[in-house]
MISE-301334 format. One record per residue (C-alpha): x, y, z; residue in three letters. Coordinates in nm, 4 decimals, decimal comma. Layout:
N
east=X north=Y up=Z residuo=Ala .
...
***
This chain:
385
east=-0,4256 north=-0,5215 up=-8,3137 residuo=Unk .
east=-0,4395 north=-0,2695 up=-8,0282 residuo=Unk .
east=-0,7504 north=-0,0970 up=-8,1581 residuo=Unk .
east=-0,9290 north=-0,4198 up=-8,2231 residuo=Unk .
east=-0,8733 north=-0,5548 up=-7,8710 residuo=Unk .
east=-0,9985 north=-0,2403 up=-7,7023 residuo=Unk .
east=-1,3079 north=-0,1821 up=-7,9131 residuo=Unk .
east=-1,4474 north=-0,4974 up=-8,0609 residuo=Unk .
east=-1,4066 north=-0,7964 up=-7,8308 residuo=Unk .
east=-1,2963 north=-1,1571 up=-7,8900 residuo=Unk .
east=-1,5042 north=-1,2126 up=-8,2032 residuo=Unk .
east=-1,2605 north=-1,0047 up=-8,4073 residuo=Unk .
east=-0,9719 north=-1,2218 up=-8,2944 residuo=Unk .
east=-1,1196 north=-1,4889 up=-8,5135 residuo=Unk .
east=-1,1249 north=-1,2433 up=-8,8067 residuo=Unk .
east=-0,7566 north=-1,1749 up=-8,7578 residuo=Unk .
east=-0,6627 north=-1,5400 up=-8,7574 residuo=Unk .
east=-0,8662 north=-1,5940 up=-9,0714 residuo=Unk .
east=-0,6879 north=-1,3121 up=-9,2509 residuo=Unk .
east=-0,3486 north=-1,4377 up=-9,1383 residuo=Unk .
east=-0,4342 north=-1,7877 up=-9,2572 residuo=Unk .
east=-0,5535 north=-1,6534 up=-9,5923 residuo=Unk .
east=-0,2346 north=-1,4534 up=-9,6425 residuo=Unk .
east=-0,0265 north=-1,7616 up=-9,5685 residuo=Unk .
east=-0,2346 north=-1,9582 up=-9,8150 residuo=Unk .
east=-0,1869 north=-1,6955 up=-10,0881 residuo=Unk .
east=0,1892 north=-1,7003 up=-10,0414 residuo=Unk .
east=0,2137 north=-2,0770 up=-10,0645 residuo=Unk .
east=-0,0282 north=-2,1286 up=-10,3525 residuo=Unk .
east=0,0781 north=-1,8434 up=-10,5760 residuo=Unk .
east=0,2601 north=-2,0885 up=-10,8078 residuo=Unk .
east=-0,0706 north=-2,2638 up=-10,9009 residuo=Unk .
east=-0,2705 north=-2,0253 up=-11,1318 residuo=Unk .
east=-0,5450 north=-2,2748 up=-11,1896 residuo=Unk .
east=-0,6317 north=-2,2641 up=-10,8256 residuo=Unk .
east=-0,6351 north=-1,8840 up=-10,7912 residuo=Unk .
east=-1,0072 north=-1,8531 up=-10,8326 residuo=Unk .
east=-1,0706 north=-2,1233 up=-10,5731 residuo=Unk .
east=-0,8451 north=-1,9523 up=-10,3221 residuo=Unk .
east=-1,0082 north=-1,6149 up=-10,3830 residuo=Unk .
east=-1,3535 north=-1,7607 up=-10,3248 residuo=Unk .
east=-1,2341 north=-1,9311 up=-10,0044 residuo=Unk .
east=-1,0955 north=-1,6007 up=-9,8702 residuo=Unk .
east=-1,4182 north=-1,4165 up=-9,9385 residuo=Unk .
east=-1,6283 north=-1,6852 up=-9,7735 residuo=Unk .
east=-1,3984 north=-1,6839 up=-9,4699 residuo=Unk .
east=-1,4199 north=-1,3051 up=-9,4369 residuo=Unk .
east=-1,7969 north=-1,3029 up=-9,4656 residuo=Unk .
east=-1,8292 north=-1,5944 up=-9,2218 residuo=Unk .
east=-1,6139 north=-1,4165 up=-8,9631 residuo=Unk .
east=-1,8034 north=-1,0918 up=-9,0090 residuo=Unk .
east=-2,1427 north=-1,2491 up=-8,9454 residuo=Unk .
east=-2,0181 north=-1,4331 up=-8,6352 residuo=Unk .
east=-1,8651 north=-1,1133 up=-8,4999 residuo=Unk .
east=-2,1756 north=-0,9000 up=-8,5327 residuo=Unk .
east=-2,3910 north=-1,1741 up=-8,3810 residuo=Unk .
east=-2,2276 north=-1,1213 up=-8,0366 residuo=Unk .
east=-2,2916 north=-0,8203 up=-7,8081 residuo=Unk .
east=-2,0197 north=-0,5604 up=-7,8166 residuo=Unk .
east=-1,8509 north=-0,4818 up=-7,4793 residuo=Unk .
east=-1,4948 north=-0,4259 up=-7,3544 residuo=Unk .
east=-1,2752 north=-0,7290 up=-7,3013 residuo=Unk .
east=-1,1868 north=-0,6138 up=-6,9525 residuo=Unk .
east=-1,5465 north=-0,6688 up=-6,8382 residuo=Unk .
east=-1,5608 north=-1,0335 up=-6,9430 residuo=Unk .
east=-1,5468 north=-1,3004 up=-6,6752 residuo=Unk .
east=-1,2666 north=-1,4945 up=-6,8432 residuo=Unk .
east=-1,1535 north=-1,8068 up=-6,6604 residuo=Unk .
east=-0,7910 north=-1,8798 up=-6,5808 residuo=Unk .
east=-0,7958 north=-2,1608 up=-6,8411 residuo=Unk .
east=-0,8660 north=-1,9138 up=-7,1250 residuo=Unk .
east=-0,5913 north=-1,6826 up=-7,0003 residuo=Unk .
east=-0,3330 north=-1,9573 up=-6,9502 residuo=Unk .
east=-0,0899 north=-1,8223 up=-7,2093 residuo=Unk .
east=-0,2189 north=-1,4724 up=-7,2819 residuo=Unk .
east=-0,3305 north=-1,1661 up=-7,0852 residuo=Unk .
east=-0,3761 north=-0,7985 up=-7,1573 residuo=Unk .
east=-0,2281 north=-0,5646 up=-6,8943 residuo=Unk .
east=-0,2193 north=-0,1882 up=-6,9442 residuo=Unk .
east=-0,2903 north=-0,2423 up=-7,3136 residuo=Unk .
east=0,0211 north=-0,4639 up=-7,3493 residuo=Unk .
east=0,0232 north=-0,8403 up=-7,4072 residuo=Unk .
east=0,2204 north=-1,0309 up=-7,1397 residuo=Unk .
east=0,2706 north=-1,4029 up=-7,0733 residuo=Unk .
east=0,1157 north=-1,5169 up=-6,7407 residuo=Unk .
east=0,0532 north=-1,8605 up=-6,5913 residuo=Unk .
east=-0,2569 north=-1,9988 up=-6,4223 residuo=Unk .
east=-0,0720 north=-2,0231 up=-6,0888 residuo=Unk .
east=0,0207 north=-1,6535 up=-6,1098 residuo=Unk .
east=-0,3437 north=-1,5618 up=-6,1574 residuo=Unk .
east=-0,4477 north=-1,7769 up=-5,8603 residuo=Unk .
east=-0,1835 north=-1,6154 up=-5,6397 residuo=Unk .
east=-0,2970 north=-1,2678 up=-5,7358 residuo=Unk .
east=-0,6559 north=-1,3612 up=-5,6562 residuo=Unk .
east=-0,5612 north=-1,5113 up=-5,3173 residuo=Unk .
east=-0,3572 north=-1,2081 up=-5,2138 residuo=Unk .
east=-0,6440 north=-0,9824 up=-5,3066 residuo=Unk .
east=-0,8826 north=-1,1771 up=-5,0815 residuo=Unk .
east=-0,6565 north=-1,1753 up=-4,7711 residuo=Unk .
east=-0,5737 north=-0,8041 up=-4,7734 residuo=Unk .
east=-0,5937 north=-0,6872 up=-4,4077 residuo=Unk .
east=-0,8678 north=-0,4470 up=-4,3125 residuo=Unk .
east=-0,6590 north=-0,1580 up=-4,1818 residuo=Unk .
east=-0,9664 north=0,0083 up=-4,0344 residuo=Unk .
east=-0,9812 north=-0,2567 up=-3,7590 residuo=Unk .
east=-0,7534 north=-0,2135 up=-3,4555 residuo=Unk .
east=-0,5188 north=-0,4952 up=-3,3549 residuo=Unk .
east=-0,2240 north=-0,4123 up=-3,1257 residuo=Unk .
east=-0,0210 north=-0,7247 up=-3,0260 residuo=Unk .
east=0,1804 north=-0,5242 up=-2,7708 residuo=Unk .
east=-0,1335 north=-0,4486 up=-2,5659 residuo=Unk .
east=-0,2103 north=-0,6673 up=-2,2610 residuo=Unk .
east=-0,3548 north=-1,0052 up=-2,3543 residuo=Unk .
east=-0,7211 north=-0,9715 up=-2,4376 residuo=Unk .
east=-0,6971 north=-0,5979 up=-2,5087 residuo=Unk .
east=-0,5430 north=-0,6188 up=-2,8556 residuo=Unk .
east=-0,8522 north=-0,4639 up=-3,0151 residuo=Unk .
east=-0,8147 north=-0,1414 up=-2,8143 residuo=Unk .
east=-0,6049 north=0,1610 up=-2,9152 residuo=Unk .
east=-0,3005 north=0,1755 up=-2,6818 residuo=Unk .
east=-0,3914 north=0,5240 up=-2,5630 residuo=Unk .
east=-0,7087 north=0,4032 up=-2,3894 residuo=Unk .
east=-0,5643 north=0,0939 up=-2,2179 residuo=Unk .
east=-0,5719 north=0,1254 up=-1,8349 residuo=Unk .
east=-0,3621 north=-0,1768 up=-1,7372 residuo=Unk .
east=-0,3172 north=-0,0725 up=-1,3742 residuo=Unk .
east=-0,5524 north=0,0073 up=-1,0861 residuo=Unk .
east=-0,5336 north=0,1242 up=-0,7250 residuo=Unk .
east=-0,7238 north=0,1350 up=-0,3979 residuo=Unk .
east=-0,7780 north=0,5091 up=-0,3850 residuo=Unk .
east=-1,1357 north=0,5753 up=-0,2851 residuo=Unk .
east=-1,2756 north=0,8277 up=-0,5291 residuo=Unk .
east=-1,5076 north=1,1041 up=-0,4196 residuo=Unk .
east=-1,8519 north=1,1316 up=-0,5725 residuo=Unk .
east=-1,7929 north=1,5007 up=-0,6520 residuo=Unk .
east=-1,5138 north=1,7287 up=-0,7750 residuo=Unk .
east=-1,2444 north=1,6342 up=-1,0241 residuo=Unk .
east=-1,1513 north=1,2652 up=-1,0629 residuo=Unk .
east=-0,7817 north=1,3473 up=-1,0064 residuo=Unk .
east=-0,8385 north=1,4916 up=-0,6582 residuo=Unk .
east=-0,7175 north=1,2830 up=-0,3662 residuo=Unk .
east=-0,4731 north=1,3737 up=-0,0907 residuo=Unk .
east=-0,4005 north=1,0746 up=0,1344 residuo=Unk .
east=-0,0439 north=0,9403 up=0,1177 residuo=Unk .
east=-0,1557 north=0,6003 up=0,2442 residuo=Unk .
east=-0,4442 north=0,3676 up=0,1691 residuo=Unk .
east=-0,5459 north=0,1269 up=0,4449 residuo=Unk .
east=-0,6913 north=-0,2153 up=0,3694 residuo=Unk .
east=-0,8130 north=-0,4247 up=0,6605 residuo=Unk .
east=-0,8380 north=-0,7970 up=0,5904 residuo=Unk .
east=-1,0880 north=-0,9480 up=0,8337 residuo=Unk .
east=-1,0499 north=-1,3209 up=0,8975 residuo=Unk .
east=-1,2922 north=-1,3081 up=1,1903 residuo=Unk .
east=-1,5842 north=-1,1528 up=1,0022 residuo=Unk .
east=-1,6005 north=-0,8559 up=1,2407 residuo=Unk .
east=-1,6058 north=-0,5337 up=1,0428 residuo=Unk .
east=-1,8601 north=-0,2862 up=1,1821 residuo=Unk .
east=-1,6879 north=-0,2712 up=1,5225 residuo=Unk .
east=-1,3998 north=-0,0866 up=1,3600 residuo=Unk .
east=-1,6234 north=0,2130 up=1,2926 residuo=Unk .
east=-1,5407 north=0,3308 up=1,6456 residuo=Unk .
east=-1,2100 north=0,4521 up=1,4997 residuo=Unk .
east=-1,2323 north=0,7589 up=1,2791 residuo=Unk .
east=-0,9505 north=0,6415 up=1,0493 residuo=Unk .
east=-1,1337 north=0,3133 up=0,9926 residuo=Unk .
east=-1,4152 north=0,4950 up=0,8165 residuo=Unk .
east=-1,1670 north=0,5862 up=0,5449 residuo=Unk .
east=-1,0229 north=0,2363 up=0,5204 residuo=Unk .
east=-1,1243 north=-0,0466 up=0,2860 residuo=Unk .
east=-1,2564 north=-0,3529 up=0,4652 residuo=Unk .
east=-1,2379 north=-0,6972 up=0,3040 residuo=Unk .
east=-1,3762 north=-0,9944 up=0,4913 residuo=Unk .
east=-1,3245 north=-1,3664 up=0,4333 residuo=Unk .
east=-1,3452 north=-1,5867 up=0,7414 residuo=Unk .
east=-1,0493 north=-1,7925 up=0,8578 residuo=Unk .
east=-0,8076 north=-1,6737 up=0,5874 residuo=Unk .
east=-0,4525 north=-1,5468 up=0,6302 residuo=Unk .
east=-0,3017 north=-1,2229 up=0,5075 residuo=Unk .
east=-0,1105 north=-1,4091 up=0,2344 residuo=Unk .
east=-0,4377 north=-1,5512 up=0,1049 residuo=Unk .
east=-0,5676 north=-1,1936 up=0,0819 residuo=Unk .
east=-0,2424 north=-1,0629 up=-0,0652 residuo=Unk .
east=-0,2446 north=-1,3129 up=-0,3497 residuo=Unk .
east=-0,6026 north=-1,2251 up=-0,4393 residuo=Unk .
east=-0,6317 north=-0,8525 up=-0,3707 residuo=Unk .
east=-0,2806 north=-0,7088 up=-0,4021 residuo=Unk .
east=-0,1932 north=-0,7972 up=-0,7594 residuo=Unk .
east=0,1086 north=-0,5901 up=-0,8782 residuo=Unk .
east=-0,1030 north=-0,4133 up=-1,1391 residuo=Unk .
east=-0,3509 north=-0,3099 up=-0,8692 residuo=Unk .
east=-0,0931 north=-0,1687 up=-0,6279 residuo=Unk .
east=0,1342 north=-0,0274 up=-0,9010 residuo=Unk .
east=0,0592 north=0,3390 up=-0,8087 residuo=Unk .
east=0,1978 north=0,2840 up=-0,4561 residuo=Unk .
east=0,5690 north=0,3194 up=-0,3825 residuo=Unk .
east=0,5607 north=0,0767 up=-0,0890 residuo=Unk .
east=0,3327 north=-0,2016 up=0,0283 residuo=Unk .
east=0,3066 north=-0,2850 up=0,4002 residuo=Unk .
east=0,1731 north=-0,6353 up=0,4734 residuo=Unk .
east=0,1479 north=-0,6539 up=0,8510 residuo=Unk .
east=0,0013 north=-0,8806 up=1,1134 residuo=Unk .
east=-0,2773 north=-0,7569 up=1,3395 residuo=Unk .
east=-0,0905 north=-0,7848 up=1,6725 residuo=Unk .
east=0,1747 north=-0,5155 up=1,6286 residuo=Unk .
east=0,2159 north=-0,2186 up=1,8616 residuo=Unk .
east=0,2932 north=0,0972 up=1,6624 residuo=Unk .
east=0,3257 north=0,3567 up=1,9374 residuo=Unk .
east=0,6910 north=0,4144 up=1,8414 residuo=Unk .
east=0,6386 north=0,4002 up=1,4680 residuo=Unk .
east=0,5973 north=0,6846 up=1,2156 residuo=Unk .
east=0,5242 north=0,5636 up=0,8626 residuo=Unk .
east=0,6403 north=0,8818 up=0,6888 residuo=Unk .
east=0,9752 north=0,8798 up=0,8700 residuo=Unk .
east=1,0092 north=0,5099 up=0,8009 residuo=Unk .
east=0,9758 north=0,5648 up=0,4248 residuo=Unk .
east=1,2414 north=0,8380 up=0,4382 residuo=Unk .
east=1,4899 north=0,5976 up=0,6003 residuo=Unk .
east=1,4073 north=0,3180 up=0,3563 residuo=Unk .
east=1,4808 north=0,5471 up=0,0643 residuo=Unk .
east=1,7937 north=0,6858 up=0,2284 residuo=Unk .
east=1,9442 north=0,3372 up=0,2725 residuo=Unk .
east=1,8213 north=0,1941 up=-0,0584 residuo=Unk .
east=1,6058 north=-0,0821 up=0,0893 residuo=Unk .
east=1,3707 north=-0,2691 up=-0,1446 residuo=Unk .
east=1,2477 north=-0,5125 up=0,1241 residuo=Unk .
east=1,2476 north=-0,4114 up=0,4896 residuo=Unk .
east=1,0769 north=-0,4184 up=0,8270 residuo=Unk .
east=1,0852 north=-0,2085 up=1,1422 residuo=Unk .
east=1,3062 north=-0,3305 up=1,4230 residuo=Unk .
east=1,1330 north=-0,5471 up=1,6862 residuo=Unk .
east=1,1534 north=-0,4647 up=2,0526 residuo=Unk .
east=1,3476 north=-0,7628 up=2,1918 residuo=Unk .
east=1,1423 north=-1,0089 up=2,3961 residuo=Unk .
east=1,1811 north=-1,3684 up=2,5002 residuo=Unk .
east=0,9620 north=-1,4731 up=2,2102 residuo=Unk .
east=1,1795 north=-1,3052 up=1,9451 residuo=Unk .
east=1,3165 north=-1,5794 up=1,7225 residuo=Unk .
east=1,5697 north=-1,4191 up=1,4929 residuo=Unk .
east=1,8659 north=-1,1995 up=1,5836 residuo=Unk .
east=1,8361 north=-1,0181 up=1,2513 residuo=Unk .
east=1,5019 north=-0,8562 up=1,3295 residuo=Unk .
east=1,5826 north=-0,7354 up=1,6814 residuo=Unk .
east=1,5957 north=-0,3582 up=1,7226 residuo=Unk .
east=1,9395 north=-0,2034 up=1,7672 residuo=Unk .
east=1,9943 north=0,1240 up=1,9467 residuo=Unk .
east=2,3206 north=0,2333 up=1,7836 residuo=Unk .
east=2,2113 north=0,2837 up=1,4220 residuo=Unk .
east=1,9279 north=0,3753 up=1,1871 residuo=Unk .
east=1,9362 north=0,0555 up=0,9819 residuo=Unk .
east=2,1179 north=-0,2771 up=0,9911 residuo=Unk .
east=2,1478 north=-0,5352 up=0,7122 residuo=Unk .
east=2,3368 north=-0,8238 up=0,8701 residuo=Unk .
east=2,3828 north=-1,0008 up=1,2026 residuo=Unk .
east=2,5416 north=-1,2974 up=1,3768 residuo=Unk .
east=2,3249 north=-1,5960 up=1,4513 residuo=Unk .
east=2,3706 north=-1,9162 up=1,6438 residuo=Unk .
east=2,6553 north=-2,1421 up=1,5216 residuo=Unk .
east=2,5567 north=-2,3397 up=1,2143 residuo=Unk .
east=2,2505 north=-2,1307 up=1,1314 residuo=Unk .
east=2,4134 north=-1,9379 up=0,8459 residuo=Unk .
east=2,5878 north=-2,1164 up=0,5618 residuo=Unk .
east=2,6740 north=-1,7818 up=0,4024 residuo=Unk .
east=2,7075 north=-1,4455 up=0,5848 residuo=Unk .
east=2,5254 north=-1,2755 up=0,2973 residuo=Unk .
east=2,2240 north=-1,5088 up=0,3024 residuo=Unk .
east=1,9313 north=-1,5678 up=0,5453 residuo=Unk .
east=1,9028 north=-1,5616 up=0,8358 residuo=Unk .
east=2,2269 north=-1,3635 up=0,8834 residuo=Unk .
east=2,1558 north=-1,1165 up=0,6013 residuo=Unk .
east=1,8988 north=-1,0514 up=0,3255 residuo=Unk .
east=1,6279 north=-1,1454 up=0,5728 residuo=Unk .
east=1,3128 north=-1,0016 up=0,7302 residuo=Unk .
east=1,0244 north=-1,1881 up=0,8920 residuo=Unk .
east=0,6805 north=-1,2300 up=0,7377 residuo=Unk .
east=0,5354 north=-1,0588 up=1,0435 residuo=Unk .
east=0,5780 north=-0,6978 up=0,9254 residuo=Unk .
east=0,7456 north=-0,6803 up=0,5834 residuo=Unk .
east=0,7499 north=-0,3690 up=0,3642 residuo=Unk .
east=0,8083 north=-0,4037 up=-0,0105 residuo=Unk .
east=0,8957 north=-0,1537 up=-0,2784 residuo=Unk .
east=0,6740 north=-0,1568 up=-0,5853 residuo=Unk .
east=0,9340 north=-0,3418 up=-0,7938 residuo=Unk .
east=1,0153 north=-0,5971 up=-0,5258 residuo=Unk .
east=0,6483 north=-0,6712 up=-0,4678 residuo=Unk .
east=0,5962 north=-0,7532 up=-0,8351 residuo=Unk .
east=0,8425 north=-1,0386 up=-0,7903 residuo=Unk .
east=0,7259 north=-1,1444 up=-0,4437 residuo=Unk .
east=0,3609 north=-1,1667 up=-0,5526 residuo=Unk .
east=0,4586 north=-1,4273 up=-0,8105 residuo=Unk .
east=0,6601 north=-1,6134 up=-0,5486 residuo=Unk .
east=0,3596 north=-1,6497 up=-0,3174 residuo=Unk .
east=0,1965 north=-1,9892 up=-0,3719 residuo=Unk .
east=-0,1779 north=-1,9787 up=-0,4211 residuo=Unk .
east=-0,2512 north=-2,2729 up=-0,1897 residuo=Unk .
east=0,0140 north=-2,2170 up=0,0804 residuo=Unk .
east=-0,1540 north=-1,9480 up=0,2866 residuo=Unk .
east=0,0557 north=-1,9208 up=0,6040 residuo=Unk .
east=0,3679 north=-1,7920 up=0,4293 residuo=Unk .
east=0,6158 north=-1,9945 up=0,6328 residuo=Unk .
east=0,9441 north=-2,0201 up=0,4431 residuo=Unk .
east=0,8619 north=-1,7211 up=0,2276 residuo=Unk .
east=1,0924 north=-1,4961 up=0,4317 residuo=Unk .
east=1,3921 north=-1,7154 up=0,3426 residuo=Unk .
east=1,3101 north=-1,6849 up=-0,0282 residuo=Unk .
east=1,2521 north=-1,3086 up=-0,0468 residuo=Unk .
east=1,6205 north=-1,2557 up=-0,1209 residuo=Unk .
east=1,5610 north=-1,3988 up=-0,4707 residuo=Unk .
east=1,3610 north=-1,0902 up=-0,5670 residuo=Unk .
east=1,6320 north=-0,8220 up=-0,5286 residuo=Unk .
east=1,9964 north=-0,7909 up=-0,6255 residuo=Unk .
east=2,2226 north=-0,7785 up=-0,4333 residuo=Unk .
east=1,9951 north=-0,9014 up=-0,1524 residuo=Unk .
east=2,2355 north=-0,8366 up=0,1362 residuo=Unk .
east=2,2329 north=-0,4676 up=0,0417 residuo=Unk .
east=1,8690 north=-0,4255 up=-0,0608 residuo=Unk .
east=1,7090 north=-0,6014 up=0,2395 residuo=Unk .
east=1,7365 north=-0,4642 up=0,5924 residuo=Unk .
east=1,5802 north=-0,3731 up=0,9262 residuo=Unk .
east=1,4989 north=-0,0117 up=1,0176 residuo=Unk .
east=1,6041 north=0,0327 up=1,3814 residuo=Unk .
east=1,5106 north=0,3998 up=1,4178 residuo=Unk .
east=1,1436 north=0,3102 up=1,3644 residuo=Unk .
east=1,0435 north=0,0123 up=1,5727 residuo=Unk .
east=0,7366 north=-0,1908 up=1,6690 residuo=Unk .
east=0,6265 north=-0,4296 up=1,9408 residuo=Unk .
east=0,5086 north=-0,7816 up=1,8698 residuo=Unk .
east=0,2237 north=-0,8352 up=2,1129 residuo=Unk .
east=0,1891 north=-1,2076 up=2,0337 residuo=Unk .
east=-0,1911 north=-1,2256 up=2,0292 residuo=Unk .
east=-0,2878 north=-1,5817 up=1,9223 residuo=Unk .
east=-0,6041 north=-1,4747 up=1,7393 residuo=Unk .
east=-0,5704 north=-1,6542 up=1,4055 residuo=Unk .
east=-0,4366 north=-1,9739 up=1,5600 residuo=Unk .
east=-0,7490 north=-2,0131 up=1,7736 residuo=Unk .
east=-0,9618 north=-2,0271 up=1,4580 residuo=Unk .
east=-0,8287 north=-2,3708 up=1,3766 residuo=Unk .
east=-1,0231 north=-2,6917 up=1,4354 residuo=Unk .
east=-0,9612 north=-2,9156 up=1,7359 residuo=Unk .
east=-0,8664 north=-3,2697 up=1,6318 residuo=Unk .
east=-0,7703 north=-3,5783 up=1,8354 residuo=Unk .
east=-0,8135 north=-3,3852 up=2,1580 residuo=Unk .
east=-0,5589 north=-3,1214 up=2,0573 residuo=Unk .
east=-0,6173 north=-2,7471 up=2,0871 residuo=Unk .
east=-0,7179 north=-2,5645 up=1,7658 residuo=Unk .
east=-0,3911 north=-2,3698 up=1,7507 residuo=Unk .
east=-0,1883 north=-2,6908 up=1,7363 residuo=Unk .
east=-0,3563 north=-2,7895 up=1,4115 residuo=Unk .
east=-0,2790 north=-2,4476 up=1,2679 residuo=Unk .
east=0,0820 north=-2,4751 up=1,3786 residuo=Unk .
east=0,1160 north=-2,8159 up=1,2175 residuo=Unk .
east=-0,0220 north=-2,6785 up=0,8908 residuo=Unk .
east=0,2355 north=-2,3955 up=0,9047 residuo=Unk .
east=0,5222 north=-2,6439 up=0,9431 residuo=Unk .
east=0,3917 north=-2,8614 up=0,6611 residuo=Unk .
east=0,3617 north=-2,5624 up=0,4312 residuo=Unk .
east=0,7192 north=-2,4599 up=0,5025 residuo=Unk .
east=0,8445 north=-2,8024 up=0,3911 residuo=Unk .
east=0,6199 north=-2,8003 up=0,0837 residuo=Unk .
east=0,7349 north=-2,4538 up=-0,0198 residuo=Unk .
east=1,1001 north=-2,5433 up=0,0217 residuo=Unk .
east=1,0566 north=-2,8585 up=-0,1877 residuo=Unk .
east=0,8723 north=-2,6733 up=-0,4628 residuo=Unk .
east=1,1385 north=-2,4060 up=-0,4813 residuo=Unk .
east=1,4221 north=-2,6579 up=-0,4950 residuo=Unk .
east=1,2491 north=-2,8644 up=-0,7642 residuo=Unk .
east=1,1679 north=-2,5563 up=-0,9705 residuo=Unk .
east=1,5298 north=-2,4426 up=-0,9524 residuo=Unk .
east=1,6619 north=-2,7860 up=-1,0530 residuo=Unk .
east=1,4214 north=-2,8030 up=-1,3459 residuo=Unk .
east=1,5307 north=-2,4609 up=-1,4646 residuo=Unk .
east=1,9015 north=-2,5406 up=-1,4587 residuo=Unk .
east=1,8384 north=-2,8762 up=-1,6253 residuo=Unk .
east=1,6456 north=-2,7054 up=-1,9055 residuo=Unk .
east=1,9490 north=-2,4899 up=-1,9899 residuo=Unk .
east=2,1998 north=-2,7723 up=-1,9541 residuo=Unk .
east=2,3571 north=-2,6770 up=-1,6202 residuo=Unk .
east=2,4212 north=-2,9106 up=-1,3284 residuo=Unk .
east=2,3354 north=-2,7088 up=-1,0128 residuo=Unk .
east=2,5493 north=-2,9392 up=-0,7981 residuo=Unk .
east=2,8580 north=-2,7824 up=-0,9558 residuo=Unk .
east=2,8058 north=-2,4470 up=-0,7882 residuo=Unk .
east=2,6711 north=-2,2956 up=-0,4681 residuo=Unk .
east=2,3105 north=-2,1897 up=-0,5162 residuo=Unk .
east=2,0684 north=-1,9994 up=-0,2984 residuo=Unk .
east=2,0069 north=-2,1245 up=0,0526 residuo=Unk .
***
């Protein structure tokens, strides 16, 4: 049987069945001598008939035939051994063969979205604002700080009078706030190489401020969100941000009666103003997501910053040893539009107040939705202020 299957093809299967049938016939008819001759003749005719059919077909190996699954329903030859196999098994084998993954093509699910087809070693997921020279080695740069000037008044060339401005990056979009710029140009993956991000207003006096010394104090006291102390003036709103002369840093204060529901929460602790905040790299990654795309003035943001660090009353503070002066120049406010006989700045002020209410409502609703989704009633405990 083995030799026949390998060498001769399916025609000889018919020969085998004919022989087997003849042998069975001989065994059953042996008791009838008068029919012996008839049986002998039948056997010879069957053998000759099978022989002529076999030689009439081309000879080729069985393994090269395109045999359908119907013909192989109950019989298959695998490694020269006969094995039972069903039609469904054959279909499954065929399907698996067709969907075999092409391992030569790169697909890395852990890469950033959209970059799965790149080898991980080439993915540059972060950027920076370092201005690269047109000569020398790409790794060569020496400045500890990069300065970006966001121009809401469209005036850029006038700054060339200052030597340092020629090394700064100037971005201009008329009548936009610094938070509008921050959301669009200071993505965490863009500023990731920087240890700290300063987002300051334009009307700050820095005669008493040294950035390098400031960073040393921030690191010394473990501050993730901070600001320099403000020289006290009649226009200073919050006690927390006023400069103190008896210490390097302070993290808490006493406010007017009723202003602080918790001594560890804003505005008595875990609080800096949006005027001159400084963020660590990690804190900024959280704060950037907290900034609303359409609420550009940032009012109310300073009360929510404490959500981005833990514990906030220890990680947020004011650096008294390095202080600034708020000059209160109403430049951005005057770019508003006069309506109903009111000065332009009044319209801007009204927008600021509206945004504060909108931000507070959004934050409260988002928090309620979160607790509801995990089956917790927020009214049963004291949440953030």
